[in-house]
ZATI-820196 format. One record per residue: residue in three letters; x, y negated, z of N, C-alpha, C in turn. Coordinates in nm, 3 decimals. Each point is the difference from the previous one (the first is absolute). Layout:
<nodes>
+------+---------+---------+---------+---------+---------+---------+---------+---------+---------+
| resn |   neast |  nnorth |     nup |  caeast | canorth |    caup |   ceast |  cnorth |     cup |
+------+---------+---------+---------+---------+---------+---------+---------+---------+---------+
|  ALA |       X |       Y |       Z |       X |       Y |       Z |       X |       Y |       Z |
...
+------+---------+---------+---------+---------+---------+---------+---------+---------+---------+
</nodes>
This chain:
<nodes>
+------+---------+---------+---------+---------+---------+---------+---------+---------+---------+
| resn |   neast |  nnorth |     nup |  caeast | canorth |    caup |   ceast |  cnorth |     cup |
+------+---------+---------+---------+---------+---------+---------+---------+---------+---------+
|  UNK |   0.084 |   0.119 |   0.000 |  -0.084 |  -0.119 |   0.000 |   0.088 |  -0.124 |   0.000 |
|  UNK |  -0.052 |  -0.103 |  -0.057 |   0.072 |  -0.126 |  -0.006 |  -0.070 |  -0.100 |   0.091 |
|  UNK |   0.078 |  -0.072 |   0.078 |  -0.055 |  -0.106 |   0.082 |  -0.010 |   0.036 |   0.147 |
|  UNK |  -0.014 |  -0.104 |   0.079 |  -0.016 |   0.014 |   0.144 |  -0.128 |   0.078 |   0.027 |
|  UNK |   0.005 |   0.094 |   0.089 |  -0.108 |   0.091 |   0.040 |  -0.051 |   0.089 |  -0.113 |
|  UNK |   0.070 |   0.004 |  -0.114 |  -0.043 |   0.085 |  -0.111 |  -0.012 |   0.145 |   0.042 |
|  UNK |  -0.104 |   0.066 |  -0.051 |  -0.024 |   0.141 |   0.032 |   0.012 |   0.082 |  -0.127 |
|  UNK |   0.076 |   0.109 |   0.008 |   0.018 |   0.091 |  -0.114 |  -0.068 |   0.132 |   0.029 |
|  UNK |  -0.060 |   0.057 |  -0.103 |  -0.057 |   0.133 |   0.009 |   0.078 |   0.091 |  -0.092 |
|  UNK |   0.064 |   0.100 |   0.057 |   0.073 |   0.098 |  -0.077 |  -0.077 |   0.132 |   0.008 |
|  UNK |   0.059 |   0.108 |  -0.048 |  -0.072 |   0.127 |  -0.007 |  -0.067 |   0.036 |   0.133 |
|  UNK |   0.078 |   0.013 |   0.105 |  -0.056 |   0.035 |   0.131 |   0.046 |  -0.096 |   0.108 |
|  UNK |   0.036 |  -0.121 |  -0.039 |   0.057 |  -0.095 |   0.095 |  -0.055 |  -0.140 |  -0.026 |
|  UNK |  -0.020 |  -0.074 |   0.107 |  -0.026 |  -0.143 |  -0.007 |   0.117 |  -0.069 |   0.068 |
|  UNK |   0.043 |  -0.115 |  -0.054 |   0.103 |  -0.080 |   0.066 |  -0.046 |  -0.145 |   0.005 |
|  UNK |   0.054 |  -0.074 |   0.097 |  -0.032 |  -0.142 |   0.010 |   0.127 |  -0.080 |   0.020 |
|  UNK |   0.007 |  -0.113 |  -0.070 |   0.113 |  -0.091 |   0.013 |  -0.013 |  -0.083 |   0.127 |
|  UNK |   0.112 |  -0.062 |   0.038 |   0.005 |  -0.085 |   0.117 |  -0.103 |  -0.113 |  -0.008 |
|  UNK |  -0.042 |  -0.047 |   0.115 |  -0.097 |  -0.110 |   0.008 |   0.068 |  -0.136 |   0.009 |
|  UNK |   0.129 |   0.001 |   0.019 |   0.077 |  -0.123 |   0.017 |   0.052 |  -0.050 |  -0.134 |
|  UNK |  -0.036 |  -0.122 |  -0.037 |   0.048 |  -0.056 |  -0.127 |   0.152 |  -0.012 |   0.002 |
|  UNK |   0.054 |  -0.054 |   0.109 |   0.146 |  -0.017 |   0.005 |   0.070 |   0.135 |   0.000 |
|  UNK |  -0.055 |   0.097 |   0.070 |   0.059 |   0.135 |   0.000 |  -0.007 |   0.065 |  -0.136 |
|  UNK |  -0.111 |  -0.022 |  -0.069 |  -0.017 |   0.055 |  -0.135 |   0.106 |  -0.058 |  -0.094 |
|  UNK |   0.014 |  -0.133 |   0.002 |   0.096 |  -0.067 |  -0.087 |   0.142 |   0.046 |   0.032 |
|  UNK |   0.030 |   0.011 |   0.128 |   0.135 |   0.043 |   0.042 |   0.030 |   0.140 |  -0.051 |
|  UNK |  -0.094 |   0.092 |   0.015 |   0.022 |   0.137 |  -0.045 |   0.014 |   0.006 |  -0.153 |
|  UNK |  -0.080 |  -0.075 |  -0.071 |   0.009 |  -0.004 |  -0.147 |   0.137 |  -0.052 |  -0.041 |
|  UNK |   0.044 |  -0.108 |   0.064 |   0.131 |  -0.059 |  -0.034 |   0.116 |   0.096 |   0.028 |
|  UNK |  -0.018 |   0.090 |   0.097 |   0.102 |   0.100 |   0.031 |  -0.011 |   0.122 |  -0.089 |
|  UNK |  -0.106 |   0.005 |  -0.085 |  -0.022 |   0.117 |  -0.084 |  -0.056 |   0.118 |   0.076 |
|  UNK |  -0.066 |  -0.026 |   0.112 |  -0.056 |   0.105 |   0.085 |  -0.150 |   0.015 |  -0.024 |
|  UNK |  -0.050 |   0.116 |   0.038 |  -0.145 |   0.021 |  -0.004 |  -0.065 |  -0.086 |   0.109 |
|  UNK |  -0.123 |  -0.040 |  -0.024 |  -0.073 |  -0.084 |   0.095 |  -0.105 |   0.078 |   0.077 |
|  UNK |  -0.001 |   0.130 |  -0.016 |  -0.099 |   0.086 |   0.067 |   0.024 |   0.002 |   0.150 |
|  UNK |  -0.108 |  -0.022 |   0.076 |   0.014 |   0.007 |   0.145 |  -0.073 |   0.119 |   0.060 |
|  UNK |  -0.099 |   0.053 |  -0.072 |  -0.066 |   0.119 |   0.053 |  -0.059 |   0.081 |  -0.114 |
|  UNK |  -0.028 |   0.126 |   0.031 |  -0.057 |   0.089 |  -0.098 |  -0.088 |   0.103 |   0.067 |
|  UNK |  -0.078 |   0.068 |  -0.080 |  -0.090 |   0.103 |   0.051 |  -0.006 |   0.113 |  -0.102 |
|  UNK |   0.029 |   0.122 |   0.045 |  -0.007 |   0.116 |  -0.088 |  -0.135 |   0.068 |   0.019 |
|  UNK |  -0.070 |   0.019 |  -0.112 |  -0.131 |   0.064 |   0.004 |   0.014 |   0.151 |   0.020 |
|  UNK |  -0.095 |   0.058 |   0.069 |  -0.009 |   0.146 |   0.009 |  -0.059 |   0.049 |  -0.133 |
|  UNK |   0.011 |   0.129 |  -0.030 |  -0.064 |   0.051 |  -0.121 |  -0.151 |  -0.030 |  -0.004 |
|  UNK |  -0.066 |   0.011 |   0.115 |  -0.144 |  -0.028 |   0.006 |  -0.028 |  -0.148 |  -0.029 |
|  UNK |   0.082 |  -0.088 |   0.053 |  -0.019 |  -0.143 |  -0.026 |   0.021 |  -0.033 |  -0.148 |
|  UNK |   0.091 |   0.071 |  -0.065 |   0.022 |  -0.021 |  -0.144 |  -0.124 |   0.042 |  -0.080 |
|  UNK |  -0.062 |   0.110 |   0.040 |  -0.122 |   0.045 |  -0.066 |  -0.112 |  -0.101 |   0.020 |
|  UNK |  -0.016 |  -0.047 |   0.122 |  -0.104 |  -0.098 |   0.031 |   0.023 |  -0.128 |  -0.079 |
|  UNK |   0.125 |  -0.048 |  -0.003 |   0.032 |  -0.123 |  -0.073 |  -0.034 |   0.014 |  -0.148 |
|  UNK |   0.039 |   0.110 |  -0.061 |  -0.026 |   0.019 |  -0.144 |  -0.149 |   0.013 |  -0.028 |
|  UNK |  -0.072 |   0.069 |   0.087 |  -0.145 |   0.016 |  -0.018 |  -0.069 |  -0.136 |   0.007 |
|  UNK |   0.032 |  -0.077 |   0.103 |  -0.062 |  -0.131 |   0.016 |   0.042 |  -0.095 |  -0.112 |
|  UNK |   0.125 |   0.008 |  -0.045 |   0.046 |  -0.082 |  -0.112 |  -0.080 |   0.032 |  -0.125 |
|  UNK |  -0.019 |   0.129 |  -0.029 |  -0.080 |   0.038 |  -0.118 |  -0.141 |  -0.056 |   0.010 |
|  UNK |  -0.059 |   0.010 |   0.117 |  -0.136 |  -0.049 |   0.021 |  -0.008 |  -0.152 |  -0.014 |
|  UNK |   0.090 |  -0.072 |   0.064 |  -0.004 |  -0.146 |  -0.002 |   0.030 |  -0.056 |  -0.140 |
|  UNK |   0.090 |   0.064 |  -0.073 |   0.039 |  -0.052 |  -0.133 |  -0.097 |   0.042 |  -0.110 |
|  UNK |  -0.052 |   0.121 |   0.009 |  -0.081 |   0.056 |  -0.108 |  -0.148 |   0.016 |   0.034 |
|  UNK |  -0.034 |  -0.025 |   0.124 |  -0.138 |   0.018 |   0.050 |  -0.048 |   0.144 |  -0.017 |
|  UNK |   0.095 |   0.091 |  -0.001 |  -0.035 |   0.141 |  -0.008 |   0.119 |   0.085 |   0.043 |
|  UNK |  -0.031 |   0.123 |   0.037 |   0.103 |   0.101 |   0.025 |  -0.038 |   0.120 |  -0.086 |
|  UNK |   0.086 |   0.034 |  -0.093 |  -0.016 |   0.124 |  -0.077 |   0.092 |   0.100 |   0.068 |
|  UNK |  -0.060 |   0.091 |   0.074 |   0.078 |   0.089 |   0.086 |   0.101 |   0.082 |  -0.079 |
|  UNK |  -0.036 |   0.047 |  -0.120 |   0.095 |   0.081 |  -0.079 |   0.120 |  -0.084 |  -0.044 |
|  UNK |  -0.022 |  -0.126 |  -0.036 |   0.111 |  -0.088 |  -0.038 |   0.090 |  -0.028 |   0.119 |
|  UNK |  -0.060 |  -0.026 |   0.115 |   0.077 |  -0.025 |   0.121 |   0.079 |   0.125 |   0.038 |
|  UNK |  -0.061 |   0.115 |  -0.016 |   0.067 |   0.127 |   0.028 |   0.124 |   0.017 |  -0.088 |
|  UNK |  -0.014 |  -0.029 |  -0.129 |   0.114 |   0.010 |  -0.091 |   0.109 |  -0.100 |   0.036 |
|  UNK |  -0.039 |  -0.124 |   0.032 |   0.097 |  -0.104 |   0.034 |   0.080 |   0.035 |   0.125 |
|  UNK |  -0.068 |   0.053 |   0.101 |   0.065 |   0.030 |   0.128 |   0.063 |   0.139 |   0.004 |
|  UNK |  -0.035 |   0.085 |  -0.095 |   0.052 |   0.137 |   0.002 |  -0.058 |   0.083 |   0.112 |
|  UNK |  -0.123 |  -0.032 |   0.036 |  -0.070 |   0.070 |   0.108 |  -0.136 |   0.046 |  -0.051 |
|  UNK |  -0.057 |   0.101 |   0.065 |  -0.135 |   0.041 |  -0.036 |  -0.100 |  -0.104 |   0.052 |
|  UNK |  -0.117 |   0.000 |  -0.060 |  -0.105 |  -0.090 |   0.045 |  -0.033 |   0.027 |   0.147 |
|  UNK |  -0.001 |   0.127 |   0.037 |  -0.029 |   0.036 |   0.140 |   0.107 |  -0.055 |   0.094 |
|  UNK |   0.127 |   0.007 |  -0.041 |   0.108 |  -0.055 |   0.084 |  -0.016 |  -0.151 |   0.017 |
|  UNK |  -0.037 |  -0.068 |  -0.108 |  -0.019 |  -0.145 |   0.008 |  -0.115 |  -0.033 |   0.094 |
|  UNK |  -0.112 |   0.065 |  -0.020 |  -0.118 |  -0.030 |   0.081 |   0.022 |   0.033 |   0.147 |
|  UNK |   0.077 |   0.106 |   0.027 |   0.024 |   0.035 |   0.140 |   0.095 |  -0.099 |   0.067 |
|  UNK |   0.086 |  -0.066 |  -0.078 |   0.092 |  -0.101 |   0.055 |  -0.071 |  -0.132 |   0.027 |
|  UNK |  -0.111 |  -0.023 |  -0.067 |  -0.073 |  -0.125 |   0.016 |  -0.082 |   0.002 |   0.128 |
|  UNK |  -0.013 |  -0.114 |   0.060 |  -0.082 |  -0.013 |   0.121 |  -0.141 |  -0.039 |  -0.042 |
|  UNK |  -0.052 |   0.069 |  -0.101 |  -0.128 |  -0.042 |  -0.055 |  -0.111 |   0.018 |   0.102 |
|  UNK |  -0.094 |  -0.088 |  -0.011 |  -0.117 |   0.000 |   0.087 |  -0.118 |   0.042 |  -0.086 |
|  UNK |  -0.034 |   0.132 |  -0.001 |  -0.105 |   0.049 |  -0.089 |  -0.134 |  -0.071 |   0.020 |
|  UNK |  -0.032 |  -0.031 |   0.126 |  -0.128 |  -0.068 |   0.027 |  -0.003 |  -0.138 |  -0.065 |
|  UNK |   0.113 |  -0.069 |   0.005 |   0.008 |  -0.133 |  -0.062 |  -0.014 |   0.011 |  -0.151 |
|  UNK |   0.064 |   0.101 |  -0.060 |  -0.010 |   0.018 |  -0.144 |  -0.144 |   0.032 |  -0.043 |
|  UNK |  -0.068 |   0.083 |   0.079 |  -0.141 |   0.031 |  -0.030 |  -0.084 |  -0.127 |   0.009 |
|  UNK |   0.025 |  -0.081 |   0.101 |  -0.073 |  -0.126 |   0.016 |   0.028 |  -0.095 |  -0.117 |
|  UNK |   0.126 |  -0.010 |  -0.042 |   0.036 |  -0.086 |  -0.113 |  -0.067 |   0.047 |  -0.129 |
|  UNK |  -0.009 |   0.132 |  -0.017 |  -0.067 |   0.052 |  -0.119 |  -0.150 |  -0.025 |   0.006 |
|  UNK |  -0.058 |   0.020 |   0.116 |  -0.144 |  -0.025 |   0.018 |  -0.033 |  -0.147 |  -0.026 |
|  UNK |   0.091 |  -0.089 |   0.035 |  -0.021 |  -0.144 |  -0.020 |   0.033 |  -0.046 |  -0.142 |
|  UNK |   0.044 |   0.091 |  -0.086 |   0.029 |  -0.036 |  -0.139 |   0.136 |  -0.066 |  -0.020 |
|  UNK |   0.086 |   0.010 |   0.100 |   0.134 |  -0.061 |  -0.008 |   0.095 |   0.089 |  -0.081 |
|  UNK |  -0.015 |   0.132 |   0.015 |   0.084 |   0.097 |  -0.071 |  -0.086 |   0.111 |  -0.058 |
|  UNK |   0.057 |   0.070 |  -0.097 |  -0.054 |   0.128 |  -0.045 |   0.114 |   0.100 |   0.011 |
|  UNK |  -0.034 |   0.124 |   0.023 |   0.103 |   0.102 |   0.016 |  -0.040 |   0.129 |  -0.069 |
|  UNK |   0.102 |   0.076 |  -0.038 |  -0.016 |   0.140 |  -0.037 |   0.129 |   0.069 |   0.042 |
|  UNK |   0.018 |   0.125 |  -0.040 |   0.117 |   0.075 |   0.047 |   0.133 |  -0.062 |  -0.042 |
|  UNK |   0.002 |  -0.073 |  -0.111 |   0.127 |  -0.054 |  -0.052 |   0.007 |  -0.152 |   0.000 |
|  UNK |  -0.104 |  -0.067 |   0.043 |  -0.002 |  -0.146 |  -0.015 |  -0.071 |  -0.068 |   0.116 |
|  UNK |   0.062 |  -0.107 |   0.046 |  -0.067 |  -0.096 |   0.089 |   0.005 |  -0.132 |  -0.076 |
|  UNK |  -0.116 |  -0.053 |  -0.036 |  -0.009 |  -0.120 |  -0.083 |  -0.074 |  -0.109 |   0.076 |
|  UNK |   0.061 |  -0.118 |   0.007 |  -0.069 |  -0.116 |   0.057 |  -0.094 |  -0.052 |  -0.109 |
|  UNK |  -0.125 |  -0.019 |   0.035 |  -0.098 |  -0.050 |  -0.097 |   0.021 |  -0.148 |  -0.027 |
|  UNK |  -0.064 |  -0.050 |  -0.106 |   0.009 |  -0.144 |  -0.029 |  -0.050 |  -0.082 |   0.118 |
|  UNK |  -0.114 |   0.040 |   0.058 |  -0.052 |  -0.075 |   0.114 |   0.086 |   0.019 |   0.125 |
|  UNK |   0.080 |   0.105 |   0.003 |   0.086 |   0.026 |   0.115 |   0.139 |  -0.062 |  -0.009 |
|  UNK |   0.031 |  -0.062 |  -0.114 |   0.137 |  -0.049 |  -0.019 |   0.042 |  -0.102 |   0.106 |
|  UNK |  -0.093 |  -0.078 |   0.051 |   0.034 |  -0.096 |   0.106 |   0.033 |   0.070 |   0.132 |
|  UNK |  -0.033 |   0.127 |   0.010 |   0.019 |   0.073 |   0.125 |   0.110 |   0.106 |  -0.009 |
|  UNK |   0.090 |  -0.014 |  -0.099 |   0.103 |   0.101 |  -0.020 |   0.088 |   0.016 |   0.124 |
|  UNK |   0.023 |  -0.108 |   0.074 |   0.080 |   0.012 |   0.123 |  -0.072 |   0.083 |   0.105 |
|  UNK |  -0.132 |  -0.010 |   0.003 |  -0.077 |   0.082 |   0.092 |   0.015 |   0.148 |  -0.036 |
|  UNK |  -0.001 |   0.029 |  -0.129 |   0.018 |   0.138 |  -0.046 |   0.140 |   0.048 |   0.039 |
|  UNK |   0.101 |  -0.082 |  -0.026 |   0.138 |   0.037 |   0.032 |   0.017 |   0.027 |   0.149 |
|  UNK |  -0.072 |  -0.075 |   0.082 |   0.014 |   0.019 |   0.145 |  -0.044 |   0.140 |   0.045 |
|  UNK |  -0.080 |   0.067 |  -0.081 |  -0.042 |   0.137 |   0.034 |   0.118 |   0.097 |  -0.005 |
|  UNK |   0.110 |  -0.039 |  -0.064 |   0.118 |   0.086 |  -0.012 |   0.116 |  -0.046 |   0.087 |
|  UNK |  -0.015 |  -0.107 |   0.073 |   0.109 |  -0.058 |   0.077 |  -0.012 |   0.038 |   0.148 |
|  UNK |   0.092 |   0.082 |   0.050 |  -0.010 |   0.044 |   0.139 |   0.027 |  -0.111 |   0.101 |
|  UNK |   0.058 |  -0.112 |  -0.043 |   0.030 |  -0.108 |   0.094 |  -0.117 |  -0.095 |   0.021 |
|  UNK |  -0.099 |   0.007 |  -0.088 |  -0.119 |  -0.084 |   0.018 |  -0.070 |   0.045 |   0.128 |
|  UNK |  -0.024 |  -0.095 |   0.085 |  -0.067 |   0.031 |   0.126 |   0.093 |   0.039 |   0.112 |
|  UNK |   0.132 |   0.005 |  -0.027 |   0.096 |   0.034 |   0.103 |   0.016 |  -0.119 |   0.094 |
|  UNK |  -0.015 |   0.025 |   0.127 |   0.013 |  -0.109 |   0.097 |   0.141 |  -0.053 |   0.002 |
|  UNK |   0.011 |  -0.132 |   0.011 |   0.130 |  -0.064 |   0.008 |   0.061 |  -0.030 |  -0.135 |
|  UNK |  -0.066 |   0.041 |  -0.108 |   0.050 |  -0.028 |  -0.134 |  -0.083 |  -0.111 |  -0.061 |
|  UNK |   0.064 |  -0.098 |  -0.059 |  -0.070 |  -0.112 |  -0.065 |   0.025 |   0.006 |  -0.149 |
|  UNK |  -0.107 |   0.009 |  -0.076 |   0.006 |   0.001 |  -0.145 |  -0.109 |  -0.091 |  -0.051 |
|  UNK |   0.013 |  -0.039 |  -0.127 |  -0.110 |  -0.075 |  -0.058 |  -0.119 |   0.095 |  -0.006 |
|  UNK |  -0.115 |  -0.052 |   0.026 |  -0.120 |   0.084 |   0.009 |  -0.081 |  -0.005 |  -0.128 |
|  UNK |  -0.052 |   0.117 |  -0.044 |  -0.089 |  -0.004 |  -0.115 |  -0.131 |  -0.068 |   0.039 |
|  UNK |  -0.071 |  -0.050 |  -0.100 |  -0.125 |  -0.071 |   0.024 |  -0.100 |   0.094 |   0.064 |
+------+---------+---------+---------+---------+---------+---------+---------+---------+---------+
</nodes>
């Protein structure tokens, strides 16, 4: 990442640059990296991230495509997700999503609620002591 507080996303790692402008400039002038912290994802977190990314970017999850991309079976992917089946049933009943064995599709009327759909797969949503932007 470039810039103060810049965040990079790599295959299974996130890194963040220093928050200090003077420290950032000093490290750059020395030819040093400006990274001050990083976080390595677990295999499960990588699956969750890719699933939510597919949903947020494409408004759908094609399970067979995700399976091919991750090199995992659909069952392995679904078991790694912290999905909330009751929430998904409710979202489908409300016309936000449609589903079948190979597809979860956000409907046109549900597109404004894609973050709500994604939250059904995020195990950190609702965790006490964690602050995240909240879906509508």
